[in-house]
C-alpha positions in Angstrom: -19.5 -12.7 -4.6 -20.5 -9.7 -2.7 -17.8 -10.4 -0.1 -15.1 -10.7 -2.6 -16.4 -7.2 -4.2 -16.2 -5.7 -0.9 -12.5 -7.0 -0.4 -11.5 -5.6 -3.9 -13.3 -2.4 -2.9 -11.3 -2.2 0.3 -7.9 -2.6 -1.4 -5.8 0.4 -0.5 -2.8 0.5 1.7 -1.2 -2.7 0.0 -1.7 -1.1 -3.4 0.0 1.8 -2.0 3.0 -0.3 -0.8 3.3 -2.1 -4.3 3.1 1.3 -6.2 5.8 2.4 -3.9 8.2 -0.5 -4.4 7.4 -0.5 -8.4 10.0 2.4 -8.6 13.2 2.9 -10.6 15.1 0.8 -8.2 13.0 -2.2 -8.9 12.9 -1.8 -12.7 16.9 -1.1 -12.7 17.7 -4.1 -10.2 15.4 -6.5 -12.0 16.7 -5.4 -15.3 20.3 -5.9 -14.3 19.6 -9.1 -12.5 17.9 -10.7 -15.7 20.8 -8.9 -18.0 23.8 -10.4 -15.9 22.4 -13.5 -14.3 19.4 -14.7 -16.5 16.8 -16.5 -14.7 19.2 -17.5 -12.0 18.1 -14.9 -9.2 14.2 -15.3 -9.9 14.2 -17.1 -6.5 15.5 -13.9 -4.7 12.6 -12.1 -5.9 10.1 -14.8 -5.2 11.6 -14.7 -1.6 11.5 -11.0 -1.5 7.6 -11.1 -2.3 7.0 -13.7 0.3 9.0 -11.7 2.9 7.3 -8.5 2.3 3.8 -10.0 2.5 4.8 -11.3 5.9 6.3 -8.0 7.1 3.5 -5.7 5.5 0.7 -7.7 6.9 2.0 -7.7 10.4 2.5 -3.7 10.0 -0.9 -3.1 8.7 -2.1 -5.3 11.8 -0.4 -2.9 14.0 -2.1 0.0 12.4 -5.5 -1.6 12.5 -5.4 -2.7 16.2 -3.5 0.0 17.8 -4.6 2.9 15.5 -1.0 4.2 15.5 1.9 4.2 13.0 5.0 2.2 14.0 6.8 5.2 15.1 4.1 6.2 17.5 3.9 2.5 18.8 7.5 2.6 19.6 7.1 5.5 21.8 4.3 3.7 23.6 6.3 0.6 23.8 9.5 2.4 25.1 8.3 4.7 27.9 11.7 5.6 29.7 13.5 8.6 28.3 16.9 6.8 27.7 15.0 3.9 25.6 13.2 6.6 23.6 16.3 8.5 22.8 18.1 5.3 21.7 15.0 4.0 19.7 14.6 7.4 18.2 18.2 7.7 17.2 18.0 4.1 15.7 14.7 4.9 13.6 15.7 8.3 12.4 19.2 7.1 11.3 17.8 4.0 9.5 15.0 5.8 7.9 17.1 8.9 6.9 20.0 7.0 5.6 18.1 4.7 3.7 15.7 7.2 2.3 18.4 9.6 1.2 20.0 6.7 -0.8 16.4 5.6 -2.0 15.7 9.4 -3.1 19.0 9.6 -5.0 18.0 6.3 -6.6 14.5 7.7 -7.5 15.8 11.0 -8.8 18.4 9.2 -10.9 15.8 6.8 -12.1 13.6 9.7 -13.3 16.4 11.3 -15.1 17.5 7.9 -16.6 13.7 7.7 -17.9 14.1 11.3 -19.6 17.5 10.4 -21.1 16.2 7.2 -22.5 13.2 8.9 -24.1 15.5 12.0 -25.1 19.2 10.8 -25.8 20.2 14.4 -26.3 19.8 14.9 -22.6 22.2 12.0 -21.6 25.2 14.4 -20.6 26.4 15.6 -17.0 25.2 19.2 -17.4 21.7 17.9 -18.5 21.8 15.5 -15.4 22.4 18.3 -13.0 19.7 20.6 -14.5 17.2 17.8 -14.6 17.8 16.8 -11.1 17.4 20.5 -9.8 14.3 20.8 -11.9 12.8 17.7 -10.5 13.7 18.6 -7.0 11.9 21.9 -7.2 8.8 20.1 -8.8 8.8 17.7 -5.9 9.4 20.5 -3.4 6.5 22.3 -4.6 4.2 19.6 -4.8 5.0 18.5 -1.3 4.8 21.8 0.1 1.5 22.6 -1.3 0.2 19.1 -0.6 -1.3 18.8 -4.0 0.9 15.9 -4.9 -1.7 13.2 -4.3 -3.3 13.8 -7.9 -0.2 13.8 -9.7 1.0 10.7 -7.8 -2.2 9.0 -8.8 -1.5 9.8 -12.5 2.1 8.8 -12.3 1.2 5.6 -10.4 -1.3 4.6 -13.3 1.6 5.0 -15.8 3.6 2.6 -13.6 0.9 0.0 -13.5 0.7 0.5 -17.5 4.5 -0.3 -17.7 3.7 -3.2 -15.4 1.0 -4.6 -17.8 3.5 -3.9 -20.7 6.4 -6.0 -18.9 3.8 -8.9 -18.2 2.9 -9.1 -22.0 6.8 -8.9 -23.0 7.6 -11.6 -20.8 5.5 -13.9 -22.9 6.4 -12.2 -26.2 10.0 -12.6 -25.7 9.4 -16.4 -25.5 11.6 -17.2 -22.5 12.8 -20.5 -21.6 10.0 -21.6 -19.1 12.0 -24.6 -18.0 14.9 -22.3 -17.0 12.3 -19.9 -15.5 10.9 -22.3 -13.0 14.3 -23.6 -12.3 15.4 -20.0 -11.3 12.4 -19.6 -9.1 13.3 -22.6 -7.0 17.1 -23.1 -7.7 18.5 -20.9 -4.8 21.7 -20.3 -6.7 24.1 -17.5 -7.0 25.9 -16.9 -10.1 29.8 -17.8 -10.0 31.6 -15.1 -8.2 28.7 -14.7 -5.7 26.5 -11.8 -6.9 25.1 -10.9 -3.7 24.9 -6.9 -4.4 22.3 -7.9 -6.8 20.5 -10.3 -4.3 20.7 -7.6 -1.7 19.3 -5.0 -4.3 16.5 -7.5 -5.2 15.6 -7.7 -1.6 16.2 -4.0 -0.7 13.9 -2.7 -3.7 11.1 -5.0 -2.6 11.0 -5.4 1.2 11.7 -1.4 1.8 12.1 -0.3 5.3 10.1 3.0 4.9 7.2 1.0 3.4 6.7 -0.4 6.9 6.1 2.8 8.3 3.7 3.9 5.5 1.7 0.5 5.6 1.0 0.9 9.4 0.2 4.6 9.0 -1.9 4.1 6.1 -3.8 1.0 7.6 -4.5 2.7 10.9 -6.1 5.8 8.7 -8.2 3.5 6.7 -9.4 0.9 9.3 -8.0 2.0 12.6 -11.4 3.5 13.8 -13.4 0.6 12.9 -15.2 -1.6 15.6 -15.2 -4.7 13.5 -11.2 -5.6 13.7 -11.8 -9.1 12.5 -13.5 -7.6 9.2 -10.8 -5.0 8.8 -8.0 -7.6 9.2 -9.4 -9.7 6.6 -9.7 -6.9 4.2 -6.1 -5.9 5.0 -4.7 -9.5 4.4 -6.6 -9.8 1.1 -5.4 -6.3 0.2 -1.5 -7.3 1.0 -1.7 -10.6 -0.8 -3.2 -9.4 -4.0 -1.5 -5.9 -4.4 2.0 -7.0 -3.1 1.6 -10.4 -5.0 1.0 -8.5 -8.3 3.8 -6.2 -7.5 5.9 -9.3 -7.2 4.7 -10.7 -10.5 5.7 -7.5 -12.4 9.0 -7.5 -10.9 9.6 -11.0 -12.1 8.2 -10.2 -15.5 10.9 -7.4 -15.8 13.7 -10.0 -14.9 12.4 -12.6 -17.4 12.0 -9.8 -20.1 15.6 -8.9 -19.7 16.8 -12.3 -19.3 15.2 -13.5 -22.6 16.3 -10.6 -24.3 19.5 -8.9 -23.0 21.2 -11.8 -21.3 20.3 -14.2 -24.2 22.1 -11.7 -26.6 25.2 -11.3 -24.5 24.3 -7.5 -23.9 24.9 -5.4 -20.8 23.0 -2.5 -19.1 24.6 1.0 -18.5 21.6 3.3 -19.4 17.9 3.4 -19.6 18.1 2.9 -23.4 19.9 -0.4 -22.4 16.9 -1.5 -20.3 14.5 -0.7 -23.0 15.9 -3.3 -25.1 13.8 -5.9 -23.0 10.6 -4.3 -24.5 11.7 -4.4 -28.1 10.0 -7.7 -28.9 6.6 -6.2 -28.3 7.1 -2.5 -29.1 9.9 -2.4 -31.5 11.3 1.2 -32.2 8.7 2.8 -29.7 10.5 0.5 -26.8 12.9 3.5 -25.8 10.2 6.1 -25.6 7.6 4.0 -23.7 10.3 2.6 -21.4 11.5 6.1 -20.6 8.0 7.4 -19.6 7.3 4.5 -17.5 10.8 4.9 -15.7 10.3 8.6 -15.2 6.9 7.8 -13.8 8.2 5.3 -11.5 10.9 7.7 -10.3 8.8 11.0 -9.8 6.3 9.0 -7.8 8.9 7.5 -5.3 10.5 10.8 -5.3 7.4 12.1 -3.6 6.8 9.2 -1.2 10.3 8.6 0.2 10.9 12.1 1.8 7.1 11.9 3.2 7.8 8.4 4.6 10.9 9.7 6.3 8.7 12.5 7.7 6.0 10.4 9.0 8.3 7.7 10.7 10.5 10.5 12.4 7.7 12.7 13.5 6.0 9.6 14.9 9.0 8.4 17.0 9.5 11.9 18.4 6.0 12.3 19.3 5.1 15.3 17.0 2.2 13.8 15.3 1.7 13.5 11.5 0.3 16.9 10.4 2.0 17.6 7.0 1.2 21.3 7.4 3.5 21.4 10.5 6.9 23.3 9.9 8.8 20.6 11.8 7.2 18.0 9.9 8.3 19.7 6.6 11.8 20.0 7.7 12.4 16.2 7.7 11.2 15.7 4.1 13.1 18.7 2.9 16.3 17.3 4.4 15.9 14.0 2.5 15.0 15.7 -0.7 17.8 18.1 -0.6 20.3 15.4 0.1 18.9 13.4 -2.6 19.2 16.2 -5.3 22.8 16.9 -4.0 23.9 13.3 -4.3 22.2 13.0 -7.8 24.3 15.8 -9.0 27.6 15.2 -7.3 27.8 11.6 -7.8 29.9 10.5 -10.7 29.1 6.9 -10.8 26.7 5.4 -13.7 23.0 5.9 -12.8 22.5 2.1 -12.7 25.3 1.7 -10.1 23.9 4.4 -8.0 20.3 3.0 -8.1 21.8 -0.7 -7.4 23.7 0.7 -4.4 20.6 2.5 -3.0 18.7 -0.7 -2.9 21.6 -2.5 -1.4 21.6 0.1 1.4 18.1 -0.4 2.0 18.6 -4.2 2.4 21.4 -3.6 5.1 19.1 -1.1 7.1 15.9 -3.3 6.8 16.8 -5.7 9.8 16.5 -2.8 12.1 13.1 -2.0 11.3 11.9 -5.5 10.8 13.3 -6.2 14.6 11.5 -3.1 16.2 8.4 -4.1 14.3 8.4 -7.6 15.8 8.8 -6.2 19.2 5.8 -4.0 19.0 3.8 -6.8 17.5 4.3 -9.0 20.4 3.3 -6.5 22.9 0.1 -7.4 24.5 -0.6 -3.9 25.7 -0.5 -2.4 22.3 -1.9 -5.4 20.4 -4.1 -7.1 22.8 -5.5 -10.3 21.5 -4.1 -9.5 17.9 -0.4 -9.9 19.0 1.7 -12.4 16.9 1.0 -15.9 17.2 4.0 -18.3 17.9 3.7 -19.7 14.4 3.9 -16.3 12.9 6.7 -15.2 15.2 8.6 -18.2 13.7 8.1 -16.9 10.1 9.2 -13.4 10.8 12.4 -14.5 12.5 13.1 -16.6 9.6 12.6 -13.7 7.3 14.7 -11.4 9.4 17.5 -13.9 9.9 17.5 -14.0 5.9 17.8 -10.2 5.8 20.7 -10.4 8.2 22.3 -13.1 6.2 22.0 -11.3 2.9 23.2 -8.0 4.7 26.3 -9.6 5.9 27.0 -11.4 2.6 26.6 -8.2 0.9 28.7 -5.9 3.5 31.9 -6.2 1.4 30.2 -5.5 -1.9 28.4 -2.6 -0.3 31.6 -0.9 0.9 33.2 -1.5 -2.5 30.1 0.1 -4.2 30.3 3.1 -1.6 33.9 3.5 -2.5 33.1 3.7 -6.4 30.3 6.1 -5.8 32.5 8.4 -3.8 35.6 8.3 -6.1 33.1 8.6 -9.1 
């Protein structure tokens, strides 16, 4: 019992990852999946959760054993100037493109939450004003470094929303036979809704979370002498925290399937997504949902730019000091582009968020392959490098990433055209 209590006490980096992926992208993608496909795509979320536990546990092991984040480890692995330049370009491009898309989705999700709670703000002018205000708030918090307290409060609100969805999943009285069939059916609705499949994968297995997890595990356990105990704590942390995040995500799908899909409804706004909570909350559903979605969005709005700065600074060998000007430049660029895209894109908010998750799914294989290379380096990982059986699992996961990304490419390009054209 004491050992279990110690394990629970040491929960940390995994919880950070779970809190990061339970953002507006997850709420929106899961709501849209349930509303459009019913329970059919639950298997995609289950597969995503298994994949994220495998990938994040490998990232955490890297941080614990090497005492480095993924960016720093890549610099140690690739020592020639040419290789470092190539890897730096790959990492920075993947992280920046993915995080700018993700940041746009985060800001849009926050605005969607405000508009759900306050319908009078549901217009283009209000959207631009809200995007600018949120951008200034995020800038001030990141620049001052006092964002952590606010993030903890908002993460608590996200957790509260997750509990509400779990209760609503039962209150909605879903068809449990269809739920289990969806978990193990491996079917895609007629017409091949690979955009939604990619969004579900992209909102759960997030590339920047791999960098965050390695760095946070290194900070928490990297200096300990008892690596075995640290690794055991980390595995428990990853399975419990990320598994709980997956259960919450599936509950959102079930809620939307049992309410919105069952009634033939569609989703175009936060108010539409709030319908999934009406069996439990009644007329308060829209307000509570709006608060939760706003909390999810503003929390991720802070973490996405920071993750881009950590990854980019690490791969360039600049360290991870948040007070350095060159560190700040990275997160300022991501935040600025996110605000600009949120203000200028004329597509519907849900379309923007869905597109952002799909973009992450396409960029994910790059990060996965780089992590796999480092995790098999004996000089960095010593006796803790990947076992053969674990490599097989990781290769299967990366192959799934590549397959879904390839199947999603046409839908992704079509979505990009729609976003640009408005």
